[in-house]
C-alpha positions in Angstrom: 179.2 84.0 116.9 177.0 82.8 119.7 176.5 85.0 122.8 178.6 84.1 125.8 176.4 83.8 128.9 178.0 83.0 132.3 177.3 79.5 133.4 174.1 79.2 135.5 173.0 82.7 134.8 169.5 83.0 133.0 169.6 84.9 129.8 167.1 87.6 130.9 169.3 88.3 133.9 172.4 88.5 131.7 170.6 91.0 129.4 170.1 93.4 132.3 173.9 93.7 132.7 174.4 94.6 129.0 174.5 97.9 127.1 174.0 100.3 130.0 175.6 103.2 128.1 173.3 102.5 125.1 170.2 102.4 127.2 171.2 105.6 129.0 171.6 107.4 125.7 168.2 106.2 124.6 166.6 107.5 127.7 168.4 110.9 127.5 167.5 111.4 123.8 163.9 110.4 124.3 163.5 112.8 127.3 165.0 115.7 125.3 162.7 114.9 122.4 159.7 114.9 124.7 160.6 118.4 126.1 162.8 117.8 129.2 165.5 120.2 128.0 166.6 122.2 131.0 169.5 121.0 133.2 169.2 120.9 137.0 166.4 122.2 139.2 164.8 125.6 138.6 165.8 128.4 141.1 163.0 130.1 142.9 161.3 132.6 140.6 163.3 131.4 137.6 161.4 131.4 134.3 162.0 128.4 132.0 160.5 128.5 128.6 160.9 125.5 126.4 160.8 125.7 122.6 161.0 122.1 121.4 162.8 122.7 118.1 164.4 119.2 118.5 161.1 117.6 118.0 160.2 119.8 115.1 163.5 118.9 113.4 163.1 115.2 113.9 159.5 115.2 112.6 160.5 117.3 109.6 163.4 115.0 108.6 161.2 111.9 108.9 158.6 113.4 106.7 161.2 114.1 104.0 162.7 110.7 104.4 159.6 108.7 103.8 158.3 110.8 100.9 157.5 108.6 97.9 158.9 105.3 99.3 157.7 102.1 97.7 159.0 98.5 97.5 158.6 96.7 94.2 159.3 93.1 93.2 161.4 92.7 90.1 162.3 89.6 88.1 165.9 88.8 87.8 165.3 87.6 84.3 163.3 90.5 82.9 163.0 89.0 79.5 161.1 86.0 80.7 157.3 86.4 80.8 157.1 83.7 83.4 159.6 85.5 85.6 157.6 88.8 85.2 154.4 87.0 86.1 156.0 85.5 89.3 157.3 89.0 90.2 153.8 90.5 89.6 152.1 87.8 91.8 154.8 88.3 94.6 154.4 92.1 94.5 150.6 91.8 94.9 151.1 89.4 97.8 153.6 91.9 99.4 151.0 94.7 98.9 148.4 92.7 100.8 150.8 92.1 103.7 151.6 95.8 103.8 148.0 96.8 103.9 147.1 94.2 106.5 149.9 95.5 108.8 149.3 99.2 108.1 153.0 99.4 107.1 152.9 103.1 106.0 151.9 104.2 109.5 154.2 101.7 111.1 157.2 103.0 109.1 156.5 106.6 110.1 156.3 105.7 113.8 159.4 103.5 113.6 161.4 106.2 111.8 160.6 108.7 114.5 161.8 106.3 117.1 164.9 105.6 115.1 165.7 109.3 114.6 165.3 109.9 118.4 166.9 106.8 119.8 169.5 106.1 117.1 168.3 102.6 116.3 165.2 100.7 115.3 164.1 97.1 114.4 161.4 95.3 112.5 160.1 91.8 113.3 158.7 89.6 110.6 156.8 86.4 111.7 154.1 84.1 110.4 150.7 84.1 112.1 149.3 80.6 111.7 145.9 81.6 113.1 145.3 84.4 110.5 147.4 82.6 107.9 149.4 85.7 107.0 152.7 87.5 107.8 152.9 89.9 110.7 155.2 92.9 110.7 155.9 94.7 114.0 158.4 97.2 115.3 159.7 96.2 118.7 161.1 98.9 120.9 164.9 99.3 120.4 165.3 99.7 124.1 164.5 96.0 124.5 166.6 94.7 121.6 170.0 93.1 122.1 172.1 91.8 119.1 175.2 89.7 118.7 177.3 90.2 115.6 180.2 88.7 113.7 183.4 90.3 115.1 184.8 91.1 111.6 181.4 92.3 110.1 179.2 94.2 112.4 176.4 94.2 109.8 176.0 90.4 110.2 173.8 89.5 113.1 174.1 86.0 114.6 171.6 86.3 117.5 168.9 88.6 118.7 167.1 88.9 122.0 163.9 90.9 122.3 162.7 91.8 125.8 159.3 93.4 126.5 156.8 93.8 129.3 153.6 91.7 129.1 151.9 92.9 132.3 152.3 95.1 135.3 155.9 95.4 136.6 157.2 95.8 140.1 159.9 97.8 141.7 162.2 94.8 141.3 162.2 95.3 137.5 165.0 97.8 137.8 167.3 95.4 139.7 170.1 94.0 137.5 169.9 90.6 139.3 166.1 90.0 139.1 163.6 89.8 136.3 159.9 90.3 137.0 157.5 87.6 135.8 155.8 90.1 133.5 158.9 90.3 131.4 159.0 88.2 128.3 162.3 87.5 126.5 162.6 86.0 123.0 166.0 84.7 121.9 166.6 83.9 118.2 169.4 82.3 116.4 169.3 80.8 112.9 169.0 77.4 114.6 167.0 77.9 117.8 164.1 79.9 119.3 163.7 80.3 123.0 161.0 81.9 125.1 161.6 83.1 128.7 159.0 84.3 131.2 160.8 86.3 133.8 164.0 84.3 134.6 162.4 81.0 133.6 162.9 79.2 130.3 159.4 78.1 129.1 160.2 76.9 125.6 163.1 76.0 123.4 162.5 74.8 119.9 164.2 74.7 116.5 163.8 78.0 114.6 160.7 77.5 112.5 161.9 79.9 109.8 165.5 79.1 109.3 166.6 82.7 109.7 166.5 85.4 112.4 163.2 87.3 111.8 164.6 90.7 112.8 165.9 93.6 110.8 168.0 95.8 113.1 169.2 99.0 111.6 170.8 102.3 112.7 169.5 105.8 112.2 172.9 107.0 111.0 175.8 104.5 111.1 178.9 105.6 112.9 182.1 104.1 111.5 183.1 100.8 113.2 180.2 101.1 115.7 177.5 98.4 116.1 174.8 100.8 117.0 173.6 104.1 115.4 173.6 107.8 116.2 170.5 109.8 117.1 169.5 113.1 115.5 169.1 114.7 118.9 172.7 115.2 120.3 173.8 117.8 117.7 170.7 119.9 118.6 171.0 119.8 122.4 173.4 122.7 123.1 171.7 125.1 120.6 168.2 124.2 121.8 169.1 124.7 125.4 170.7 128.0 124.7 167.7 129.1 122.7 165.4 128.2 125.6 167.6 130.2 128.0 167.9 133.3 125.8 164.1 133.4 125.1 163.4 132.9 128.9 165.8 135.8 129.7 164.3 138.1 127.2 160.8 137.3 128.3 161.6 138.2 131.8 163.2 141.5 130.8 160.1 142.4 128.8 157.9 141.6 131.7 159.9 143.7 134.1 159.8 146.6 131.6 156.1 146.4 131.6 156.1 146.6 135.5 159.1 149.0 136.0 161.3 149.0 139.1 161.2 152.2 141.1 164.7 153.5 142.1 165.1 156.0 145.0 168.5 157.6 145.4 169.6 159.6 148.5 166.7 158.2 150.6 167.6 156.6 154.0 164.0 155.4 154.7 160.7 155.6 153.0 157.0 155.5 153.9 153.8 155.6 151.9 155.6 155.0 148.6 153.0 153.8 146.2 153.6 152.8 142.5 150.3 153.5 140.8 148.9 155.9 138.2 148.9 159.5 139.5 150.9 158.7 142.6 152.9 161.6 144.2 156.1 160.9 146.1 157.6 163.2 148.6 161.4 162.7 148.8 164.0 164.6 150.7 166.0 167.5 149.2 168.8 166.3 146.9 167.1 162.9 146.6 166.1 161.5 143.3 163.4 159.0 142.2 163.0 157.4 138.8 161.8 154.2 137.0 164.5 151.8 135.8 164.3 151.4 132.0 165.7 148.0 131.1 165.1 148.6 127.4 167.3 151.7 127.0 170.4 151.5 124.8 168.9 149.0 122.4 169.1 146.1 124.9 166.3 144.2 123.3 167.9 144.4 119.9 171.1 142.8 121.3 169.0 139.9 122.7 167.2 139.5 119.4 170.4 139.4 117.4 171.9 136.8 119.7 168.7 134.7 119.5 169.0 134.9 115.7 172.6 133.6 115.9 171.6 130.7 118.1 168.7 130.0 115.8 171.1 129.9 112.9 173.4 127.4 114.6 170.4 125.2 115.4 169.4 125.0 111.7 173.0 124.5 110.6 173.7 121.6 113.1 170.3 120.1 112.3 171.0 120.3 108.6 167.5 121.8 108.1 167.5 125.3 106.5 164.7 127.6 107.5 163.4 127.2 104.0 162.4 123.7 104.9 160.0 125.3 107.4 158.4 127.6 104.8 160.7 130.6 105.4 161.4 131.8 101.9 161.5 135.7 101.9 163.5 135.8 98.6 160.9 133.7 96.8 163.5 131.1 95.7 162.5 128.5 93.2 164.0 125.9 90.8 167.7 125.4 91.1 168.1 128.2 93.7 165.5 126.6 96.0 167.1 123.1 95.6 170.5 124.6 96.5 169.1 126.2 99.6 167.5 122.9 100.7 170.6 120.8 99.8 171.7 120.2 103.4 168.4 118.4 104.3 168.6 116.5 101.0 172.1 115.2 101.8 171.0 114.1 105.3 168.0 112.3 103.9 170.1 110.6 101.3 172.5 109.3 104.0 169.6 107.8 105.8 168.1 106.3 102.6 171.3 104.4 102.0 170.6 102.5 105.2 166.9 102.2 104.8 167.1 100.8 101.3 168.9 97.7 102.7 166.6 97.5 105.8 163.4 97.7 103.8 164.5 95.3 101.1 165.6 92.8 103.7 162.2 93.1 105.5 160.4 92.5 102.2 162.6 89.5 101.4 161.7 88.0 104.8 158.0 88.5 104.0 158.3 86.7 100.6 160.3 83.9 102.2 157.6 83.3 104.8 154.9 83.4 102.1 156.9 80.9 100.1 157.3 78.6 103.1 153.8 78.7 104.6 151.6 79.8 101.7 153.3 78.3 98.7 154.1 81.5 97.0 156.6 81.0 94.1 159.4 83.5 94.5 162.0 81.9 92.3 164.0 84.5 90.3 162.4 87.6 92.0 163.7 90.1 94.4 162.3 93.2 96.2 163.8 96.6 95.3 163.3 99.8 97.1 162.4 102.9 95.1 162.5 106.5 96.4 161.0 109.7 95.1 163.2 112.8 94.8 163.8 114.4 98.1 163.3 118.0 96.8 160.5 119.3 94.7 160.8 118.6 91.0 159.2 119.8 87.8 156.9 116.9 87.2 156.2 117.8 83.6 160.0 118.0 82.9 160.5 114.7 84.7 157.8 113.1 82.6 159.4 114.4 79.4 162.8 113.1 80.4 161.3 109.6 81.2 159.5 109.5 77.9 162.8 110.3 76.1 164.6 107.6 78.0 161.9 105.0 77.2 162.0 106.0 73.5 165.8 105.6 73.5 165.5 102.1 75.1 167.4 103.2 78.2 164.4 102.9 80.6 161.5 100.4 80.4 157.9 101.6 80.8 157.9 100.0 84.2 161.0 101.8 85.4 159.7 105.1 84.1 156.4 104.6 86.0 158.3 103.7 89.2 160.5 106.9 88.9 157.3 109.0 88.4 155.9 107.7 91.7 153.6 104.9 90.6 153.1 102.4 93.5 152.2 99.5 91.1 154.1 100.1 87.8 153.4 96.6 86.5 149.7 97.0 87.0 149.8 100.4 85.4 151.5 99.0 82.3 149.0 96.2 82.2 146.2 98.6 82.2 147.8 100.7 79.5 148.1 97.6 77.3 144.5 96.7 78.0 143.3 100.2 77.0 145.3 100.1 73.8 143.8 96.7 73.0 140.3 98.1 73.6 141.0 101.1 71.4 142.3 98.8 68.6 139.0 96.9 68.7 
């Protein structure tokens, strides 16, 4: 399905009229993640403390998500030595591309953006000057995608808009596009480049496919775009900030108590200082207001604990994930305690598996087209380490048993144990055995 653009309207101008709700959500989620968590303007003398648990939760989930992630290239015909050799060569080429593009760091930064905004994208292109593949992560706030009406996972066109220089006030206008804005428009057949509202280039697509992988953080049913991790945390985080601010102010006032005079029509020379003596009329009374009497602080503390609990429940990140383990849980008990965060990570990995395998397939296709890499009969496969801590010695024993029973290959066992290059490890094992035999 090709995008429908009003006749005579430049594509960049048309993009400024699209997805206003999505862009608003992106801006709100990003502002909350960065610490703008109070609503409205502060009243005079109002204390506003901000405890950015939203950021801590997003960073924590992202760290769990990317733990032990590798992409390996496997042969479709595992029994053929030629196919295994092609897979080995393709995997080494993929490793070189990942190293040249610092993919590990790029993935972490992109996953943070994805968790905050709700969507992310990768761009995979060929750099003729360097003679290699370039992997980048364009800002989702500048990505527009058109999809098949009956299958939202199938993208038929992508526009990527970004700033290449200083912008002006006119950049916010929905009817004008500053010259500093570059827009790329990709379909499987065409590639267009726009500078401002002017089309500067339109050529056949040099790759034969759209070089973008657009994926959601968490997919909402029947929705084209994803959901951020921020909205479920907003109400609890704001209430926690308010409760802490209120308790902080009470404690400060208790340290500087309020003097109360009863039965006094007027006062002179009333000084609040150590050793001060007050003269008050008969039947009058003077005392210091104690804001902490009656266990008031305990009530505030208990309420904060309740809010804190809802924050962890809605964020699916138990306090144990932050190192709080007063019961000394371990083994099955610890895994049960951490199960909510494991389920959340698994939901994300279902989406990331497809996205990372698609990105790797694009890399291999470009290497095949421009560098002559033979990729016949091979495919990239994503492997993930367990989300929760495991007994490595027990896992190694299980894998050894599966290999001996012919259920797992040595390569699969090495991959499950976290080896980034299982084929290379197995080759080195065979080499060592041969040397020992000599």
